[in-house]
C-alpha positions in Angstrom: -13.2 25.9 17.7 -14.8 22.0 18.5 -13.0 20.5 15.6 -9.5 21.3 17.5 -11.2 20.2 20.7 -12.2 17.1 19.1 -8.5 16.8 18.0 -7.0 17.0 21.4 -9.3 14.4 22.6 -8.1 12.0 20.3 -4.6 13.0 20.6 -4.8 12.4 24.2 -6.5 8.8 23.7 -3.9 8.2 21.4 -1.0 9.2 23.6 -2.3 6.9 26.3 -2.7 3.9 23.7 0.9 4.6 22.4 2.1 4.4 25.7 0.4 1.1 26.5 1.8 -0.2 22.7 5.3 0.6 24.2 4.8 -2.2 26.8 2.9 -4.5 24.6 4.6 -4.1 21.0 1.5 -4.1 19.3 0.6 -1.2 17.4 -2.5 -2.6 16.3 -4.3 -0.8 19.0 -4.0 2.3 17.4 -7.0 1.4 15.0 -9.2 0.5 18.3 -8.2 3.9 19.7 -9.4 5.4 16.2 -12.6 4.2 16.0 -13.7 4.2 19.7 -12.5 8.3 19.6 -15.7 9.1 17.7 -17.7 8.0 20.6 -16.6 10.9 23.2 -16.1 13.3 20.3 -19.9 13.1 19.9 -20.6 13.6 23.4 -18.2 16.3 23.9 -19.9 18.0 20.9 -23.4 17.4 22.5 -22.3 18.7 26.2 -20.9 22.1 24.2 -23.5 22.7 21.5 -25.2 25.7 21.0 -28.3 24.7 19.0 -31.7 22.7 19.4 -31.2 19.3 20.2 -33.7 18.4 17.9 -31.3 18.8 15.2 -28.5 16.8 16.7 -29.8 14.1 18.7 -30.2 11.7 15.9 -26.7 12.5 14.3 -25.1 12.2 17.7 -26.7 9.0 18.2 -25.9 7.3 15.2 -22.1 8.3 15.2 -21.6 7.1 19.0 -23.5 3.7 17.5 -21.3 3.2 14.4 -18.1 4.3 16.7 -18.9 1.4 19.4 -20.0 -0.9 16.8 -16.7 -0.8 14.9 -14.7 -0.6 17.9 -15.8 -3.5 19.6 -15.6 -5.3 16.4 -11.8 -4.4 16.0 -11.1 -5.7 19.8 -13.4 -8.9 19.3 -11.3 -9.3 16.2 -7.9 -9.0 18.0 -6.6 -5.9 16.9 -5.5 -4.8 20.6 -4.1 -8.1 21.6 -1.3 -10.0 20.6 0.1 -11.0 18.1 0.9 -7.6 16.4 -0.9 -7.3 12.8 1.5 -8.3 10.2 1.3 -4.6 8.6 2.5 -3.4 12.0 5.2 -5.8 12.6 6.5 -4.8 8.9 6.8 -1.1 9.8 8.3 -2.1 13.4 10.9 -3.7 11.6 11.4 -1.2 8.7 11.8 1.8 11.1 14.3 -0.2 13.6 15.3 2.1 16.3 13.2 5.0 15.4 10.3 2.8 15.9 9.0 4.2 18.8 9.1 7.9 17.5 7.7 7.1 14.2 4.8 4.9 15.9 4.1 8.3 18.4 3.8 10.5 14.9 1.4 7.7 13.5 -0.6 7.2 16.8 -0.8 11.3 16.0 -1.9 11.3 12.7 -4.9 8.9 13.4 -6.0 11.4 16.3 -5.8 14.4 13.6 -7.6 12.3 11.5 -10.4 11.8 13.6 -10.4 15.6 14.4 -10.4 16.3 10.8 -13.1 13.7 10.1 -15.2 15.1 12.7 -16.2 17.9 10.3 -18.7 15.3 8.9 -21.1 15.6 11.9 -20.2 19.0 14.1 -22.1 21.5 12.0 -25.5 20.1 13.7 -24.2 21.0 17.3 -23.7 24.6 16.2 -26.3 25.6 13.8 -30.0 25.3 13.9 -31.8 23.2 11.1 -33.5 24.2 8.0 -35.2 21.2 7.0 -36.2 17.7 8.5 -35.9 15.8 5.2 -32.0 15.6 4.6 -31.7 14.8 8.2 -34.4 11.9 7.9 -32.7 10.6 4.7 -29.0 10.9 5.9 -30.0 9.4 9.5 -31.4 6.3 7.4 -28.7 5.9 4.8 -26.3 6.1 7.9 -28.0 3.5 9.7 -28.5 1.1 6.9 -24.5 1.5 6.5 -24.2 0.5 10.1 -26.2 -2.3 9.9 -24.9 -3.5 6.3 -21.2 -3.2 7.5 -22.2 -5.4 10.8 -23.7 -7.9 9.0 -20.8 -8.2 6.4 -18.4 -8.2 9.5 -20.4 -10.9 11.1 -20.6 -13.2 7.9 -16.7 -12.8 7.2 -16.1 -14.1 10.8 -18.2 -16.9 10.5 -16.7 -18.0 7.5 -13.5 -17.7 8.9 -14.2 -19.7 12.1 -14.8 -22.9 10.1 -11.8 -24.9 9.5 -13.0 -26.1 6.3 -12.6 -22.6 4.9 -9.2 -22.3 5.7 -7.2 -20.6 2.7 -10.7 -20.4 0.9 -12.3 -16.7 -0.8 -15.2 -15.8 1.4 -17.8 -15.8 -1.3 -21.4 -16.0 1.0 -23.8 -13.4 1.8 -22.9 -10.2 1.0 -19.3 -11.2 -0.2 -20.9 -13.3 -2.8 -22.3 -9.7 -4.2 -19.5 -7.4 -3.4 -15.7 -8.3 -2.9 -15.9 -5.5 -0.2 -19.2 -4.8 1.3 -17.8 -3.8 4.6 -16.0 -1.0 2.9 -19.3 0.0 1.0 -21.5 0.2 3.9 -18.6 2.1 5.6 -19.0 4.4 2.7 -22.9 4.3 3.2 -22.4 5.9 6.7 -20.5 8.9 5.7 -22.3 9.6 2.9 -25.3 9.3 5.3 -23.5 12.2 7.5 -22.9 14.5 4.4 -26.6 14.2 3.3 -27.9 15.2 7.1 -25.5 17.8 6.8 -27.7 19.7 3.9 -30.3 20.3 6.6 -28.2 23.0 8.0 -27.9 25.4 4.7 -24.4 26.2 3.3 -22.8 25.3 6.7 -23.5 21.6 5.8 -21.2 21.5 2.7 -18.2 21.1 5.4 -19.3 17.3 5.7 -18.5 16.8 2.3 -14.4 17.0 3.1 -14.7 14.0 5.4 -16.7 12.1 2.9 -13.9 12.8 0.1 -11.3 11.5 2.6 -13.2 8.3 3.4 -13.5 7.7 -0.2 -10.0 8.3 -1.4 -8.5 6.1 1.6 -10.9 3.3 0.7 -10.0 3.4 -3.5 -6.6 4.8 -2.8 -4.7 4.2 0.1 -5.6 1.7 2.7 -8.4 0.3 1.7 -9.2 -1.9 -1.4 -5.7 -1.9 -3.2 -3.6 -3.1 -0.5 -6.4 -5.9 0.6 -6.8 -6.8 -2.7 -3.1 -7.4 -3.6 -2.6 -9.3 -0.6 -5.6 -11.7 -1.4 -4.2 -12.4 -4.2 -0.7 -13.2 -2.7 -2.5 -15.4 -0.3 -5.2 -17.0 -2.4 -3.7 -16.8 -5.8 -6.0 -17.8 -8.9 -9.1 -18.4 -6.7 -9.2 -14.3 -5.8 -8.7 -13.6 -9.4 -11.7 -15.8 -10.3 -13.6 -13.9 -7.6 -12.7 -10.6 -9.1 -14.1 -11.7 -12.7 -17.6 -12.7 -10.7 -18.1 -10.3 -8.0 -18.8 -6.6 -8.2 -15.9 -4.6 -6.4 -17.5 -2.4 -4.5 -21.1 -1.6 -5.0 -23.3 -4.9 -4.1 -24.9 -6.2 -7.1 -25.9 -10.0 -8.7 -22.4 -12.0 -9.1 -21.9 -13.2 -12.5 -22.2 -17.2 -13.3 -19.1 -19.0 -12.8 -17.2 -20.1 -15.7 -16.4 -23.7 -16.1 -13.2 -24.6 -17.8 -13.6 -26.9 -20.8 
């Protein structure tokens, strides 16, 4: 029931944004809508909760903080303004005369994804907690994930702002320990949600579905593979050297640079 309501709310948001992109010709706004949608979903769950706030208040605050942080970052990065991001330009060109309809379906697919992923944190709003330990551990991991992702995004943005770094591989801060620290800490956020759910008995296992989808997306769909392929196309051997030295996902000390003889 509540997951269906989350889907309906997200679908309404994406419908409005689809109408906006019809005028602006910038489909990148779909990402902003996806990120921001989780905050009103969490608020909706809170307003319609049937369980003690002691069980859901923390997870609601974490979801809202994560959603607003990510959405604000995407707006600041330019996802909602022209020019349209390359991948959406490619889709628009490939779809041709049917682009309007296909983008409508694409926007609504993102809304459905919000509905499915809301299963990762819906249980606390309808089931009473049985233990505080998973809530404490899960909440802490999610908070660390939000902080780590924010730091990684800020470091990358600062690196890109420096004209001297144009065309170079970002190899500073967290990016010198992981090639994708943003994805790693995003994963931590959802791992935290899954652990938090364990405080609600067997019902909490529902949260694992969202976790599995996030992992599949990072490693097989829209995350690491296309990001690294694009990096190799644009940076060539510099990125290949980076791949040899720096962990793909989990942050760890980098290998020493190997000097050519």
